[in-house]
PDB file of N, CA, C and O in Angstrom:
ATOM      1  N   MET A   1       0.854  -1.178   0.000  1.00  0.00           N
ATOM      2  CA  MET A   1       0.000   0.000   0.000  1.00  0.00           C
ATOM      3  C   MET A   1       0.899   1.240   0.000  1.00  0.00           C
ATOM      4  O   MET A   1       1.794   1.353   0.838  1.00  0.00           O
ATOM      5  N   PRO A   2       0.667   2.172  -0.936  1.00  0.00           N
ATOM      6  CA  PRO A   2       1.464   3.406  -0.957  1.00  0.00           C
ATOM      7  C   PRO A   2       1.265   4.231   0.312  1.00  0.00           C
ATOM      8  O   PRO A   2       0.230   4.137   0.972  1.00  0.00           O
ATOM      9  N   LYS A   3       2.267   5.036   0.641  1.00  0.00           N
ATOM     10  CA  LYS A   3       2.199   5.843   1.861  1.00  0.00           C
ATOM     11  C   LYS A   3       0.979   6.755   1.873  1.00  0.00           C
ATOM     12  O   LYS A   3       0.366   6.949   2.923  1.00  0.00           O
ATOM     13  N   GLU A   4       0.617   7.319   0.718  1.00  0.00           N
ATOM     14  CA  GLU A   4      -0.523   8.225   0.661  1.00  0.00           C
ATOM     15  C   GLU A   4      -1.804   7.515   1.087  1.00  0.00           C
ATOM     16  O   GLU A   4      -2.634   8.092   1.789  1.00  0.00           O
ATOM     17  N   ASP A   5      -1.962   6.255   0.657  1.00  0.00           N
ATOM     18  CA  ASP A   5      -3.150   5.495   1.031  1.00  0.00           C
ATOM     19  C   ASP A   5      -3.154   5.180   2.518  1.00  0.00           C
ATOM     20  O   ASP A   5      -4.199   5.244   3.166  1.00  0.00           O
ATOM     21  N   GLU A   6      -1.993   4.842   3.059  1.00  0.00           N
ATOM     22  CA  GLU A   6      -1.906   4.553   4.488  1.00  0.00           C
ATOM     23  C   GLU A   6      -2.310   5.765   5.309  1.00  0.00           C
ATOM     24  O   GLU A   6      -3.023   5.638   6.304  1.00  0.00           O
ATOM     25  N   VAL A   7      -1.859   6.924   4.898  1.00  0.00           N
ATOM     26  CA  VAL A   7      -2.176   8.147   5.639  1.00  0.00           C
ATOM     27  C   VAL A   7      -3.670   8.407   5.613  1.00  0.00           C
ATOM     28  O   VAL A   7      -4.258   8.729   6.646  1.00  0.00           O
ATOM     29  N   SER A   8      -4.296   8.272   4.448  1.00  0.00           N
ATOM     30  CA  SER A   8      -5.728   8.543   4.379  1.00  0.00           C
ATOM     31  C   SER A   8      -6.535   7.507   5.152  1.00  0.00           C
ATOM     32  O   SER A   8      -7.570   7.843   5.728  1.00  0.00           O
ATOM     33  N   VAL A   9      -6.090   6.272   5.175  1.00  0.00           N
ATOM     34  CA  VAL A   9      -6.803   5.225   5.893  1.00  0.00           C
ATOM     35  C   VAL A   9      -6.640   5.384   7.396  1.00  0.00           C
ATOM     36  O   VAL A   9      -7.595   5.186   8.148  1.00  0.00           O
ATOM     37  N   TYR A  10      -5.452   5.735   7.835  1.00  0.00           N
ATOM     38  CA  TYR A  10      -5.158   5.766   9.262  1.00  0.00           C
ATOM     39  C   TYR A  10      -5.176   7.159   9.881  1.00  0.00           C
ATOM     40  O   TYR A  10      -4.799   7.304  11.044  1.00  0.00           O
ATOM     41  N   SER A  11      -5.599   8.188   9.151  1.00  0.00           N
ATOM     42  CA  SER A  11      -5.525   9.544   9.685  1.00  0.00           C
ATOM     43  C   SER A  11      -6.376   9.720  10.939  1.00  0.00           C
ATOM     44  O   SER A  11      -5.937  10.375  11.884  1.00  0.00           O
ATOM     45  N   GLU A  12      -7.573   9.155  10.973  1.00  0.00           N
ATOM     46  CA  GLU A  12      -8.405   9.286  12.165  1.00  0.00           C
ATOM     47  C   GLU A  12      -7.778   8.547  13.344  1.00  0.00           C
ATOM     48  O   GLU A  12      -7.817   9.031  14.475  1.00  0.00           O
ATOM     49  N   ARG A  13      -7.209   7.396  13.085  1.00  0.00           N
ATOM     50  CA  ARG A  13      -6.544   6.630  14.148  1.00  0.00           C
ATOM     51  C   ARG A  13      -5.320   7.397  14.670  1.00  0.00           C
ATOM     52  O   ARG A  13      -5.082   7.448  15.877  1.00  0.00           O
ATOM     53  N   MET A  14      -4.559   7.985  13.763  1.00  0.00           N
ATOM     54  CA  MET A  14      -3.400   8.772  14.170  1.00  0.00           C
ATOM     55  C   MET A  14      -3.834   9.979  14.994  1.00  0.00           C
ATOM     56  O   MET A  14      -3.202  10.315  15.996  1.00  0.00           O
ATOM     57  N   TYR A  15      -4.908  10.623  14.570  1.00  0.00           N
ATOM     58  CA  TYR A  15      -5.435  11.774  15.306  1.00  0.00           C
ATOM     59  C   TYR A  15      -5.790  11.370  16.737  1.00  0.00           C
ATOM     60  O   TYR A  15      -5.401  12.051  17.685  1.00  0.00           O
ATOM     61  N   ARG A  16      -6.519  10.280  16.897  1.00  0.00           N
ATOM     62  CA  ARG A  16      -6.902   9.826  18.245  1.00  0.00           C
ATOM     63  C   ARG A  16      -5.675   9.483  19.082  1.00  0.00           C
ATOM     64  O   ARG A  16      -5.644   9.768  20.279  1.00  0.00           O
ATOM     65  N   PHE A  17      -4.667   8.874  18.467  1.00  0.00           N
ATOM     66  CA  PHE A  17      -3.441   8.545  19.187  1.00  0.00           C
ATOM     67  C   PHE A  17      -2.779   9.805  19.724  1.00  0.00           C
ATOM     68  O   PHE A  17      -2.401   9.860  20.895  1.00  0.00           O
ATOM     69  N   TYR A  18      -2.637  10.812  18.879  1.00  0.00           N
ATOM     70  CA  TYR A  18      -1.983  12.048  19.318  1.00  0.00           C
ATOM     71  C   TYR A  18      -2.771  12.729  20.428  1.00  0.00           C
ATOM     72  O   TYR A  18      -2.172  13.253  21.367  1.00  0.00           O
ATOM     73  N   VAL A  19      -4.088  12.735  20.346  1.00  0.00           N
ATOM     74  CA  VAL A  19      -4.912  13.352  21.386  1.00  0.00           C
ATOM     75  C   VAL A  19      -4.744  12.584  22.697  1.00  0.00           C
ATOM     76  O   VAL A  19      -4.640  13.193  23.763  1.00  0.00           O
ATOM     77  N   ARG A  20      -4.716  11.262  22.625  1.00  0.00           N
ATOM     78  CA  ARG A  20      -4.503  10.462  23.844  1.00  0.00           C
ATOM     79  C   ARG A  20      -3.135  10.723  24.463  1.00  0.00           C
ATOM     80  O   ARG A  20      -2.963  10.588  25.675  1.00  0.00           O
ATOM     81  N   GLN A  21      -2.168  11.094  23.639  1.00  0.00           N
ATOM     82  CA  GLN A  21      -0.823  11.375  24.141  1.00  0.00           C
ATOM     83  C   GLN A  21      -0.696  12.789  24.709  1.00  0.00           C
ATOM     84  O   GLN A  21       0.380  13.185  25.156  1.00  0.00           O
ATOM     85  N   GLY A  22      -1.789  13.547  24.691  1.00  0.00           N
ATOM     86  CA  GLY A  22      -1.778  14.874  25.293  1.00  0.00           C
ATOM     87  C   GLY A  22      -1.600  16.025  24.322  1.00  0.00           C
ATOM     88  O   GLY A  22      -1.469  17.173  24.747  1.00  0.00           O
ATOM     89  N   ILE A  23      -1.593  15.743  23.035  1.00  0.00           N
ATOM     90  CA  ILE A  23      -1.491  16.805  22.037  1.00  0.00           C
ATOM     91  C   ILE A  23      -2.868  17.458  21.905  1.00  0.00           C
ATOM     92  O   ILE A  23      -3.884  16.765  21.849  1.00  0.00           O
ATOM     93  N   ALA A  24      -2.901  18.775  21.855  1.00  0.00           N
ATOM     94  CA  ALA A  24      -4.171  19.488  21.708  1.00  0.00           C
ATOM     95  C   ALA A  24      -4.873  19.048  20.424  1.00  0.00           C
ATOM     96  O   ALA A  24      -4.222  18.764  19.419  1.00  0.00           O
ATOM     97  N   GLU A  25      -6.207  18.995  20.465  1.00  0.00           N
ATOM     98  CA  GLU A  25      -6.975  18.479  19.325  1.00  0.00           C
ATOM     99  C   GLU A  25      -6.689  19.243  18.036  1.00  0.00           C
ATOM    100  O   GLU A  25      -6.502  18.634  16.982  1.00  0.00           O
ATOM    101  N   GLY A  26      -6.653  20.560  18.112  1.00  0.00           N
ATOM    102  CA  GLY A  26      -6.411  21.364  16.910  1.00  0.00           C
ATOM    103  C   GLY A  26      -5.042  21.109  16.305  1.00  0.00           C
ATOM    104  O   GLY A  26      -4.899  21.017  15.086  1.00  0.00           O
ATOM    105  N   ILE A  27      -4.046  20.996  17.153  1.00  0.00           N
ATOM    106  CA  ILE A  27      -2.685  20.738  16.670  1.00  0.00           C
ATOM    107  C   ILE A  27      -2.595  19.338  16.082  1.00  0.00           C
ATOM    108  O   ILE A  27      -1.985  19.145  15.031  1.00  0.00           O
ATOM    109  N   ALA A  28      -3.195  18.364  16.748  1.00  0.00           N
ATOM    110  CA  ALA A  28      -3.176  16.988  16.239  1.00  0.00           C
ATOM    111  C   ALA A  28      -3.868  16.906  14.883  1.00  0.00           C
ATOM    112  O   ALA A  28      -3.362  16.261  13.964  1.00  0.00           O
ATOM    113  N   TRP A  29      -5.016  17.551  14.756  1.00  0.00           N
ATOM    114  CA  TRP A  29      -5.749  17.505  13.488  1.00  0.00           C
ATOM    115  C   TRP A  29      -4.963  18.191  12.381  1.00  0.00           C
ATOM    116  O   TRP A  29      -4.910  17.696  11.255  1.00  0.00           O
ATOM    117  N   ARG A  30      -4.355  19.325  12.697  1.00  0.00           N
ATOM    118  CA  ARG A  30      -3.574  20.053  11.692  1.00  0.00           C
ATOM    119  C   ARG A  30      -2.404  19.192  11.215  1.00  0.00           C
ATOM    120  O   ARG A  30      -2.130  19.126  10.017  1.00  0.00           O
ATOM    121  N   TYR A  31      -1.725  18.543  12.137  1.00  0.00           N
ATOM    122  CA  TYR A  31      -0.593  17.689  11.783  1.00  0.00           C
ATOM    123  C   TYR A  31      -1.043  16.537  10.886  1.00  0.00           C
ATOM    124  O   TYR A  31      -0.434  16.274   9.849  1.00  0.00           O
ATOM    125  N   VAL A  32      -2.103  15.861  11.288  1.00  0.00           N
ATOM    126  CA  VAL A  32      -2.586  14.709  10.525  1.00  0.00           C
ATOM    127  C   VAL A  32      -3.078  15.141   9.147  1.00  0.00           C
ATOM    128  O   VAL A  32      -2.844  14.438   8.164  1.00  0.00           O
ATOM    129  N   SER A  33      -3.751  16.277   9.059  1.00  0.00           N
ATOM    130  CA  SER A  33      -4.288  16.703   7.770  1.00  0.00           C
ATOM    131  C   SER A  33      -3.212  17.284   6.859  1.00  0.00           C
ATOM    132  O   SER A  33      -3.420  17.359   5.648  1.00  0.00           O
ATOM    133  N   ASP A  34      -2.070  17.696   7.403  1.00  0.00           N
ATOM    134  CA  ASP A  34      -0.982  18.224   6.577  1.00  0.00           C
ATOM    135  C   ASP A  34      -0.063  17.137   6.032  1.00  0.00           C
ATOM    136  O   ASP A  34       0.727  17.410   5.128  1.00  0.00           O
ATOM    137  N   ILE A  35      -0.139  15.934   6.543  1.00  0.00           N
ATOM    138  CA  ILE A  35       0.752  14.860   6.094  1.00  0.00           C
ATOM    139  C   ILE A  35       0.597  14.576   4.595  1.00  0.00           C
ATOM    140  O   ILE A  35       1.613  14.450   3.910  1.00  0.00           O
ATOM    141  N   PRO A  36      -0.630  14.470   4.048  1.00  0.00           N
ATOM    142  CA  PRO A  36      -0.732  14.211   2.604  1.00  0.00           C
ATOM    143  C   PRO A  36      -0.084  15.314   1.765  1.00  0.00           C
ATOM    144  O   PRO A  36       0.533  15.023   0.740  1.00  0.00           O
ATOM    145  N   LEU A  37      -0.214  16.571   2.185  1.00  0.00           N
ATOM    146  CA  LEU A  37       0.421  17.672   1.460  1.00  0.00           C
ATOM    147  C   LEU A  37       1.939  17.527   1.500  1.00  0.00           C
ATOM    148  O   LEU A  37       2.612  17.694   0.483  1.00  0.00           O
ATOM    149  N   TYR A  38       2.468  17.218   2.671  1.00  0.00           N
ATOM    150  CA  TYR A  38       3.917  17.024   2.807  1.00  0.00           C
ATOM    151  C   TYR A  38       4.394  15.890   1.897  1.00  0.00           C
ATOM    152  O   TYR A  38       5.395  16.042   1.197  1.00  0.00           O
ATOM    153  N   LEU A  39       3.695  14.767   1.900  1.00  0.00           N
ATOM    154  CA  LEU A  39       4.107  13.633   1.069  1.00  0.00           C
ATOM    155  C   LEU A  39       4.057  13.985  -0.408  1.00  0.00           C
ATOM    156  O   LEU A  39       4.921  13.561  -1.175  1.00  0.00           O
ATOM    157  N   ASP A  40       3.054  14.757  -0.815  1.00  0.00           N
ATOM    158  CA  ASP A  40       2.950  15.178  -2.208  1.00  0.00           C
ATOM    159  C   ASP A  40       4.149  16.046  -2.591  1.00  0.00           C
ATOM    160  O   ASP A  40       4.762  15.837  -3.638  1.00  0.00           O
ATOM    161  N   GLN A  41       4.476  17.008  -1.751  1.00  0.00           N
ATOM    162  CA  GLN A  41       5.623  17.873  -2.029  1.00  0.00           C
ATOM    163  C   GLN A  41       6.923  17.075  -2.017  1.00  0.00           C
ATOM    164  O   GLN A  41       7.801  17.305  -2.849  1.00  0.00           O
ATOM    165  N   TYR A  42       7.046  16.155  -1.093  1.00  0.00           N
ATOM    166  CA  TYR A  42       8.247  15.320  -1.002  1.00  0.00           C
ATOM    167  C   TYR A  42       8.420  14.482  -2.270  1.00  0.00           C
ATOM    168  O   TYR A  42       9.528  14.363  -2.792  1.00  0.00           O
ATOM    169  N   ASN A  43       7.333  13.910  -2.758  1.00  0.00           N
ATOM    170  CA  ASN A  43       7.404  13.057  -3.946  1.00  0.00           C
ATOM    171  C   ASN A  43       7.720  13.857  -5.206  1.00  0.00           C
ATOM    172  O   ASN A  43       8.323  13.322  -6.137  1.00  0.00           O
ATOM    173  N   ARG A  44       7.323  15.133  -5.253  1.00  0.00           N
ATOM    174  CA  ARG A  44       7.571  15.954  -6.436  1.00  0.00           C
ATOM    175  C   ARG A  44       8.925  16.655  -6.406  1.00  0.00           C
ATOM    176  O   ARG A  44       9.370  17.172  -7.431  1.00  0.00           O
ATOM    177  N   ALA A  45       9.579  16.683  -5.265  1.00  0.00           N
ATOM    178  CA  ALA A  45      10.858  17.390  -5.141  1.00  0.00           C
ATOM    179  C   ALA A  45      11.952  16.666  -5.919  1.00  0.00           C
ATOM    180  O   ALA A  45      11.943  15.442  -6.051  1.00  0.00           O
ATOM    181  N   GLU A  46      12.884  17.450  -6.425  1.00  0.00           N
ATOM    182  CA  GLU A  46      14.019  16.872  -7.126  1.00  0.00           C
ATOM    183  C   GLU A  46      15.046  16.393  -6.106  1.00  0.00           C
ATOM    184  O   GLU A  46      15.250  17.036  -5.076  1.00  0.00           O
ATOM    185  N   PRO A  47      15.679  15.288  -6.386  1.00  0.00           N
ATOM    186  CA  PRO A  47      16.718  14.812  -5.463  1.00  0.00           C
ATOM    187  C   PRO A  47      17.855  15.830  -5.360  1.00  0.00           C
ATOM    188  O   PRO A  47      18.221  16.467  -6.347  1.00  0.00           O
ATOM    189  N   THR A  48      18.400  15.972  -4.168  1.00  0.00           N
ATOM    190  CA  THR A  48      19.476  16.940  -3.969  1.00  0.00           C
ATOM    191  C   THR A  48      20.845  16.285  -3.938  1.00  0.00           C
ATOM    192  O   THR A  48      21.852  16.980  -3.805  1.00  0.00           O
ATOM    193  N   LEU A  49      20.908  14.991  -4.055  1.00  0.00           N
ATOM    194  CA  LEU A  49      22.207  14.307  -4.007  1.00  0.00           C
ATOM    195  C   LEU A  49      22.840  14.213  -5.357  1.00  0.00           C
ATOM    196  O   LEU A  49      23.935  13.667  -5.489  1.00  0.00           O
TER     197      LEU A  49
END
């Protein structure tokens, strides 16, 4: 399963995990919802090596 699919499938579970660990709900949601954007940018970036 590609990483993008894993993130979309497990985003709610990840959100609940972060909230249980004491992360504020808004911050946890923002982090979880920004992961797909980060992965998209990472995949489109040119290698620097």
